[in-house]
C-alpha positions as CSV (number, residue, x, y, z in Angstrom):
1,M,0.0,0.0,-0.1
2,D,1.5,3.5,-0.9
3,M,-0.3,7.1,-1.7
4,D,-0.7,6.0,-5.1
5,D,-2.5,2.9,-5.1
6,L,-4.4,4.5,-3.1
7,A,-5.3,7.6,-4.7
8,W,-5.9,5.4,-7.7
9,Q,-8.5,3.6,-5.7
10,A,-10.1,6.7,-4.9
11,S,-10.1,7.9,-8.0
12,N,-11.5,4.7,-9.8
13,Y,-13.7,3.6,-7.4
14,R,-11.4,-0.3,-6.7
15,G,-10.2,-2.1,-4.5
16,L,-13.6,-3.5,-3.4
17,S,-16.2,-0.6,-4.0
18,P,-18.4,1.7,-1.8
19,R,-21.1,-0.6,-3.4
20,T,-19.2,-3.9,-1.8
21,V,-18.8,-2.6,1.4
22,R,-21.8,-1.4,2.0
23,L,-23.5,-5.0,1.5
24,L,-20.9,-6.8,3.9
25,L,-21.9,-3.4,6.6
26,E,-25.5,-4.3,6.0
27,H,-24.9,-8.2,6.4
28,G,-23.3,-7.9,9.2
29,H,-19.8,-8.0,8.5
30,L,-18.1,-5.1,10.5
31,N,-15.1,-7.0,11.6
32,L,-14.4,-8.5,8.5
33,V,-14.6,-4.7,6.6
34,A,-12.3,-3.6,9.2
35,Q,-9.7,-6.5,8.8
36,V,-9.5,-6.6,5.2
37,A,-8.9,-2.9,5.4
38,V,-5.5,-3.6,7.4
39,D,-4.9,-7.0,5.1
40,R,-5.1,-5.9,1.6
41,G,-4.8,-1.9,1.9
42,E,-8.6,-1.4,0.7
43,W,-9.5,2.1,1.1
44,F,-13.4,1.8,1.0
45,C,-13.1,-1.1,3.2
46,A,-11.3,1.6,5.5
47,E,-13.8,4.4,4.9
48,G,-16.7,2.0,5.8
49,A,-15.2,0.4,8.6
50,V,-13.8,3.4,10.5
51,E,-17.7,4.7,10.3
52,G,-19.2,1.6,11.6
53,L,-16.8,1.2,14.4
54,C,-17.3,5.3,15.1
55,Q,-21.0,4.3,15.5
56,A,-20.6,1.6,18.0
57,G,-18.4,4.1,20.3
58,D,-15.0,2.1,19.2
59,F,-12.8,4.7,18.6
60,G,-9.5,3.4,19.0
61,R,-10.3,0.2,17.0
62,A,-11.2,3.1,14.2
63,L,-7.7,4.9,14.8
64,S,-6.1,1.4,14.6
65,V,-8.0,0.4,11.4
66,M,-6.5,4.0,10.0
67,E,-3.5,4.3,11.2
68,P,-1.7,2.1,8.2
69,F,-3.1,4.5,6.3
70,V,-1.7,7.7,7.6
71,V,1.7,6.4,7.6
72,T,1.9,6.4,4.1
73,G,1.5,10.3,4.1
74,W,-1.8,10.4,2.0
75,R,-3.4,13.4,2.9
76,A,-7.0,12.0,2.8
77,A,-6.0,9.3,5.4
78,S,-5.0,12.2,7.9
79,Y,-8.2,13.8,7.6
80,A,-10.0,10.8,8.4
81,K,-8.1,9.9,11.4
82,A,-8.8,13.4,12.5
83,G,-12.1,13.2,12.0
84,I,-11.8,9.8,14.1
85,L,-9.9,12.1,17.3
86,L,-12.8,14.6,16.9
87,R,-15.9,11.9,17.2
88,A,-14.0,10.6,20.1
89,G,-14.3,14.2,21.7
90,R,-11.2,14.0,23.9
91,R,-8.5,15.0,21.4
92,T,-9.1,17.9,19.8
93,E,-5.8,19.7,19.5
94,E,-4.2,16.2,18.3
95,A,-6.6,16.4,15.8
96,L,-6.0,20.0,14.4
97,D,-2.3,19.4,14.7
98,L,-2.6,16.1,12.4
99,V,-3.8,18.3,9.7
100,R,-3.0,21.7,10.1
101,P,-1.3,23.5,7.6
102,D,2.6,24.1,7.9
103,D,2.2,28.0,7.5
104,S,-1.4,28.9,7.6
105,G,-0.6,32.3,6.2
106,R,0.8,30.6,3.1
107,A,-2.1,28.0,2.9
108,S,-3.5,27.3,-0.4
109,T,-6.9,27.5,-0.8
110,T,-8.1,23.9,-1.5
111,E,-5.5,23.4,2.4
112,S,-7.4,26.4,4.0
113,R,-10.8,24.9,2.9
114,D,-10.1,21.3,4.2
115,F,-8.6,22.7,7.7
116,A,-11.6,25.1,7.7
117,E,-13.9,22.0,7.6
118,V,-12.1,20.3,10.6
119,L,-12.0,23.6,12.7
120,G,-15.7,23.6,12.4
121,K,-16.3,20.3,13.8
122,A,-14.1,20.7,15.9
123,G,-16.3,23.9,17.3
124,R,-13.4,26.3,16.3
125,I,-16.3,28.2,14.0
126,D,-14.3,31.7,14.4
127,E,-11.0,30.5,13.6
128,A,-12.4,28.5,10.7
129,I,-13.9,31.8,9.2
130,E,-11.1,33.9,9.9
131,L,-9.1,31.4,7.8
132,L,-11.6,31.9,4.9
133,V,-11.6,35.1,4.8
134,P,-8.7,36.0,2.8
135,H,-9.4,33.3,0.2
136,L,-13.1,34.4,-0.5
137,D,-12.1,35.6,-3.5
138,K,-12.6,31.7,-4.7
139,S,-16.2,31.8,-5.4
140,W,-16.7,28.0,-4.6
141,L,-15.8,28.5,-1.0
142,L,-18.6,31.0,0.0
143,S,-20.6,27.9,0.0
144,V,-17.9,26.4,2.3
145,L,-18.6,29.3,4.8
146,V,-22.0,29.1,5.0
147,D,-22.0,25.1,5.7
148,I,-19.4,25.0,8.3
149,T,-21.4,28.0,10.1
150,D,-24.9,26.1,9.7
151,G,-26.4,26.2,13.5
152,Q,-23.1,27.8,15.1
153,G,-24.4,31.2,15.7
154,R,-22.1,32.8,13.4
155,D,-24.7,34.3,10.7
156,E,-24.4,38.0,11.2
157,R,-20.8,37.5,10.4
158,V,-21.4,35.7,7.4
159,L,-24.0,38.6,6.4
160,E,-21.2,40.8,7.1
161,L,-19.3,38.5,4.1
162,I,-21.7,37.9,1.7
163,A,-23.4,40.9,1.0
164,P,-20.4,42.4,-1.0
165,L,-20.1,39.3,-3.1
166,A,-24.4,39.2,-3.6
167,D,-24.5,43.0,-4.7
168,R,-21.1,41.9,-7.0
169,A,-23.3,39.4,-8.7
170,R,-26.3,41.9,-8.9
171,R,-24.1,44.4,-10.5
172,A,-23.1,41.9,-13.0
173,S,-26.1,40.8,-14.3
174,G,-26.4,43.9,-16.3
175,E,-22.8,43.8,-17.4
176,E,-22.0,43.4,-21.1
177,H,-19.4,40.8,-20.4
178,R,-20.8,39.2,-16.9
179,D,-18.7,37.8,-14.0
180,Y,-20.5,34.6,-13.3
181,A,-17.9,33.7,-10.2
182,F,-20.2,34.9,-7.4
183,S,-23.7,33.4,-9.5
184,D,-24.6,31.7,-6.1
185,A,-23.6,34.7,-3.8
186,Q,-27.7,35.8,-3.5
187,E,-29.1,32.5,-2.9
188,L,-26.9,31.8,-0.1
189,Q,-27.1,35.2,1.5
190,A,-31.2,34.1,1.1
191,R,-30.5,30.7,3.1
192,V,-28.5,32.5,5.5
193,L,-31.1,34.9,5.8
194,E,-33.4,32.3,6.3
195,R,-31.8,30.3,9.0
196,A,-31.2,33.4,11.0
197,G,-35.1,33.6,11.3
198,R,-35.3,36.3,8.8
199,A,-37.0,34.5,6.0
200,E,-39.0,37.9,5.3
201,E,-36.5,40.0,4.9
202,A,-35.0,36.7,2.6
203,I,-37.7,37.0,0.4
204,R,-37.8,40.7,0.0
205,I,-34.4,40.8,-1.0
206,L,-34.4,37.7,-3.4
207,G,-37.5,38.7,-5.0
208,Q,-37.0,42.1,-5.7
209,D,-33.5,40.8,-7.3
210,I,-35.7,38.3,-9.2
211,A,-38.8,41.0,-10.5
212,G,-35.6,43.2,-11.6
213,R,-34.1,40.6,-13.3
214,R,-30.5,40.9,-11.3
215,F,-29.5,37.6,-11.1
216,L,-26.9,35.2,-13.3
217,A,-27.9,31.7,-12.9
218,Q,-31.2,29.9,-12.9
219,N,-30.0,28.2,-9.3
220,T,-31.3,31.8,-7.9
221,L,-34.4,31.6,-9.5
222,I,-35.3,28.2,-8.6
223,A,-33.4,28.8,-5.0
224,Y,-36.4,31.9,-4.7
225,A,-39.2,29.5,-5.5
226,E,-38.6,26.8,-3.1
227,L,-37.9,29.4,-0.6
228,L,-41.7,30.8,-1.3
229,A,-42.7,27.0,-1.2
230,R,-40.9,26.7,2.5
231,H,-43.0,29.3,3.7
232,G,-46.5,29.0,1.9
233,R,-46.2,31.9,-0.1
234,L,-48.3,30.1,-2.9
235,R,-49.7,33.3,-4.3
236,E,-46.2,34.6,-5.4
237,L,-45.3,31.3,-6.2
238,R,-48.3,31.1,-8.7
239,E,-47.8,34.4,-10.7
240,L,-43.8,33.5,-10.7
241,G,-45.1,30.1,-12.0
242,D,-47.2,32.1,-14.6
243,G,-44.7,34.5,-16.1
244,Q,-41.5,33.9,-18.4
245,D,-40.0,31.4,-15.8
246,A,-42.8,28.9,-16.0
247,H,-40.5,26.2,-17.7
248,T,-38.3,27.0,-14.2
249,V,-40.5,26.9,-11.3
250,L,-43.8,25.5,-12.5
251,D,-43.1,22.2,-11.3
252,I,-42.2,23.4,-8.0
253,Y,-45.3,25.6,-7.4
254,A,-47.1,22.1,-8.5
255,G,-45.0,20.4,-6.0
256,A,-46.2,22.7,-3.3
257,L,-49.6,22.3,-3.9
258,R,-49.4,18.4,-3.8
259,R,-47.5,18.7,-0.3
260,H,-49.9,20.8,1.0
261,G,-52.7,18.2,0.1
262,R,-54.1,19.3,-3.0
263,V,-53.0,16.8,-5.5
264,E,-56.0,17.9,-8.1
265,E,-54.9,21.3,-8.1
266,A,-51.4,20.3,-8.8
267,E,-52.4,18.0,-11.8
268,A,-54.8,20.8,-13.2
269,V,-52.1,23.6,-13.3
270,M,-49.6,20.7,-14.9
271,R,-52.1,19.9,-17.3
272,D,-53.3,23.2,-18.1
273,A,-49.8,23.8,-18.9
274,I,-49.3,21.1,-21.2
275,A,-52.5,22.2,-23.3
276,A,-51.0,26.0,-23.9
277,D,-47.1,24.7,-24.3
278,D,-46.7,21.0,-24.7
279,W,-42.7,21.1,-23.0
280,V,-41.2,17.7,-22.0
281,G,-40.4,19.0,-18.7
282,Y,-44.4,19.2,-17.8
283,R,-45.1,16.1,-19.2
284,A,-42.2,14.4,-17.2
285,W,-43.5,16.3,-13.9
286,L,-47.0,15.1,-14.2
287,S,-46.4,11.4,-15.1
288,S,-43.9,11.0,-12.4
289,M,-46.9,12.5,-9.9
290,L,-49.5,10.1,-11.1
291,L,-47.1,7.5,-11.1
292,A,-46.1,8.4,-7.5
293,E,-50.2,8.1,-6.4
294,G,-50.2,5.0,-8.0
295,R,-52.0,5.9,-11.6
296,L,-49.5,4.0,-13.9
297,D,-51.6,3.7,-16.4
298,D,-52.7,7.6,-16.7
299,A,-48.7,8.3,-16.3
300,I,-48.5,6.7,-19.8
301,V,-50.8,8.0,-21.3
302,V,-49.5,11.6,-19.9
303,A,-46.0,10.6,-21.3
304,E,-46.4,8.6,-24.0
305,P,-46.7,11.4,-26.5
306,G,-43.2,12.3,-25.8
307,F,-41.7,9.0,-26.6
308,G,-41.5,10.0,-30.5
309,W,-39.4,13.5,-29.3
310,Y,-35.9,13.4,-29.8
311,D,-34.9,12.4,-26.6
312,C,-37.6,10.2,-25.3
313,S,-35.4,9.0,-21.9
314,N,-36.7,12.0,-20.3
315,L,-40.0,10.8,-20.6
316,L,-39.7,7.3,-20.2
317,A,-36.6,6.7,-17.6
318,P,-38.5,8.9,-14.8
319,L,-41.5,6.2,-15.1
320,V,-38.9,3.1,-15.1
321,H,-36.6,3.9,-12.3
322,P,-39.5,3.7,-9.5
323,L,-40.7,0.6,-11.1
324,L,-37.2,-1.5,-11.1
325,D,-38.2,-2.8,-8.0
326,R,-41.7,-3.9,-8.9
327,P,-41.2,-5.9,-12.0
328,E,-44.7,-6.7,-12.9
329,E,-45.4,-2.7,-13.2
330,L,-42.4,-2.3,-15.3
331,L,-43.2,-5.4,-17.3
332,Y,-46.5,-3.9,-17.9
333,L,-45.3,-0.5,-18.8
334,V,-42.5,-1.7,-21.2
335,E,-44.6,-3.9,-22.9
336,H,-47.7,-1.2,-23.4
337,P,-48.6,-0.5,-26.9
338,R,-48.6,3.2,-26.3
339,V,-44.6,3.0,-25.1
340,V,-42.3,2.6,-28.8
341,P,-38.9,4.3,-28.1
342,H,-37.7,6.1,-30.9
343,H,-34.3,7.4,-32.4
344,G,-31.9,5.0,-31.3
345,H,-33.3,4.5,-27.6
346,E,-35.1,0.8,-28.3
347,E,-32.1,-1.1,-26.7
348,F,-33.0,0.6,-23.2
349,Q,-36.6,-0.7,-23.6
350,H,-34.7,-4.3,-24.3
351,W,-33.0,-3.9,-21.0
352,W,-35.5,-2.9,-18.9
353,R,-37.9,-5.4,-20.4
354,A,-35.5,-8.2,-19.7
355,W,-34.7,-6.9,-15.7
356,A,-38.8,-7.1,-15.7
357,L,-38.7,-10.9,-16.9
358,A,-36.1,-12.0,-14.6
359,G,-37.7,-10.1,-11.5
360,L,-40.6,-12.3,-12.6
361,G,-38.6,-15.8,-13.0
362,R,-38.6,-15.7,-16.5
363,V,-35.1,-15.8,-17.0
364,D,-34.6,-17.4,-20.2
365,E,-37.3,-14.9,-21.7
366,A,-35.2,-12.7,-20.4
367,I,-31.7,-13.6,-21.6
368,T,-33.1,-14.0,-25.0
369,V,-34.5,-10.2,-24.8
370,A,-31.3,-9.0,-23.8
371,G,-29.6,-10.2,-27.1
372,L,-26.5,-11.3,-25.8
373,D,-24.7,-11.7,-29.0
374,R,-24.0,-7.9,-29.0
375,P,-20.4,-6.8,-28.6
376,W,-20.0,-4.3,-26.2
377,T,-21.5,-6.6,-23.5
378,D,-19.9,-9.7,-22.3
379,P,-22.8,-12.4,-22.6
380,R,-21.9,-14.6,-19.0
381,I,-21.8,-11.3,-17.1
382,V,-25.1,-10.2,-18.3
383,K,-27.0,-13.6,-18.1
384,A,-25.7,-13.9,-14.5
385,D,-26.8,-10.6,-13.6
386,L,-30.3,-11.7,-15.1
387,L,-29.7,-14.9,-12.9
388,R,-29.0,-12.8,-10.2
389,R,-32.4,-10.9,-10.3
390,A,-34.5,-13.6,-10.5
391,G,-33.1,-14.9,-7.5
392,N,-30.8,-17.5,-8.7
393,L,-28.2,-16.9,-7.1
394,D,-26.3,-20.4,-7.4
395,D,-26.8,-20.3,-11.3
396,A,-25.2,-16.9,-11.3
397,A,-22.5,-17.6,-9.2
398,D,-21.7,-20.8,-11.6
399,E,-21.8,-18.2,-14.5
400,L,-19.2,-16.0,-12.7
401,R,-16.7,-18.7,-12.0
402,A,-16.8,-20.2,-15.2
403,L,-15.7,-17.0,-16.4
404,G,-13.2,-16.1,-14.3
405,T,-12.1,-12.6,-15.3
406,I,-11.8,-9.3,-12.9
407,K,-15.0,-8.2,-13.7
408,A,-16.7,-11.4,-12.8
409,R,-15.0,-12.2,-9.8
410,E,-15.9,-8.6,-8.4
411,E,-19.8,-9.5,-9.0
412,L,-19.5,-13.2,-7.7
413,C,-17.9,-11.5,-4.8
414,E,-21.4,-9.5,-4.4
415,I,-23.5,-12.8,-4.7
416,L,-21.3,-15.1,-2.3
417,V,-22.0,-12.3,0.3
418,L,-25.9,-12.6,-0.5
419,Q,-25.5,-16.4,0.0
420,G,-24.0,-15.9,3.4
421,R,-20.3,-16.8,2.4
422,A,-18.7,-13.6,3.3
423,D,-15.2,-15.1,4.1
424,E,-15.1,-16.9,0.3
425,A,-16.6,-13.7,-1.2
426,I,-13.6,-11.6,-0.1
427,A,-11.3,-14.5,-0.8
428,V,-12.4,-14.4,-4.6
429,H,-12.3,-10.5,-5.0
430,P,-9.9,-9.3,-6.9
431,T,-7.1,-7.3,-5.3
432,V,-6.0,-4.0,-6.0
433,A,-2.8,-5.4,-8.0
434,E,-4.8,-7.7,-10.0
435,Q,-6.8,-4.7,-10.7
436,R,-4.5,-2.1,-12.0
437,A,-2.6,-5.2,-14.2
438,A,-6.0,-6.0,-15.5
439,E,-6.3,-2.3,-16.4
440,P,-6.1,-1.4,-20.2
441,R,-2.4,-0.3,-21.3
442,P,-2.0,3.3,-23.1
443,K,-1.5,1.9,-26.9
444,S,2.1,2.2,-28.0
445,V,2.7,4.7,-31.0
446,P,5.4,3.7,-33.5
447,L,8.1,6.7,-33.8
448,G,9.4,7.9,-36.6
449,V,11.9,9.7,-37.6
450,N,13.5,12.0,-34.9
451,G,10.6,10.8,-32.7
452,Y,7.7,11.9,-34.7
453,S,4.6,9.5,-34.8
454,L,4.1,7.7,-38.1
455,E,-0.1,7.5,-37.1
456,P,-2.1,10.0,-38.6
457,P,-3.3,12.4,-36.1
458,F,-6.7,11.4,-36.4
């Protein structure tokens, strides 16, 4: 284990993936995950084990799991150890010293951000704020400032710092060459005002900005609409949805009506909007709402006219995803005569239909529908996935064992966990070294005279 290995794991989600680690923990294998972290240098196992051990109050073991990673010098591991120390509640100075920049006055923006977050967790809020102040010319740090001060009684100080940046965004909206650096400053200002108990002031200030078109990003408009919704200002929200910003905020108004128990009104608002302006966003929202209300047929009828549009997945996928664990309804949807995807989306219908069939135990049909002769799929892995969805774990495991590739072994690991064979699952899963060795190597290019490539530049 070294920094290069750890960085590769973290950036590529390799080793035991976060999903596999979660599966192991969900099945009660915290001790095994902790052991694998240390024995095999598995970063996501270390993260998962530390979280589980800290939740159990076993901070000593959490530190012992993380220590080998800290020894490598990897920065992320040092921050993880600092987090454990802070959660233990007794070693604040040790935690801060572990990650403190060598020279705080010369710390980079990223180092200042990271250390400020640790200071915030340690309850040293004023120090965290002052560390960030010299770097607030970097707009992405403004949200960090807002986050670490939430609930810490420093809202007035934060508002002082945000105010000139929000004004800068307002002025930029009227300039020919707009500076979008602080496009989120106005919504962050409103957020801090709201949490400080000054929601009316937040609504007034942001409302004036919206009315005067003094904002840079659509997110500011969305933030204002959501602010109105949270405080029951449905009349103003309705007026906003009737204007030029209907595509952005009308669904927020309809959603607020639904949350207030006014489902029929929410439906009527969207049906009227579709009648006046048949926009895909309106159909997507209404069909998803109808599905959530248990009205699958009505949801299909609303979405169906858009299936012939260029990107029909915007309408079909929101209906499919909630049904992935409800195979009977999913099959009904994808086999409905109105559901005919166009423009190259047919393969999605095949996959969805195969998953539904497998979920109903109709594996042979699912395999046929999936079209396993397609060159971009490994047929045995696809077949194993369908068998797994059908609950045929033994058959799925046999397929993957016979294949024996790195990917097959990763999939087999999860199936073995589901079968209650966690130790065997870990033994089967490829090591980080094996995964890295199996990565495709960059293509070597023959060199010509003076080192220039002999291949064409296209």
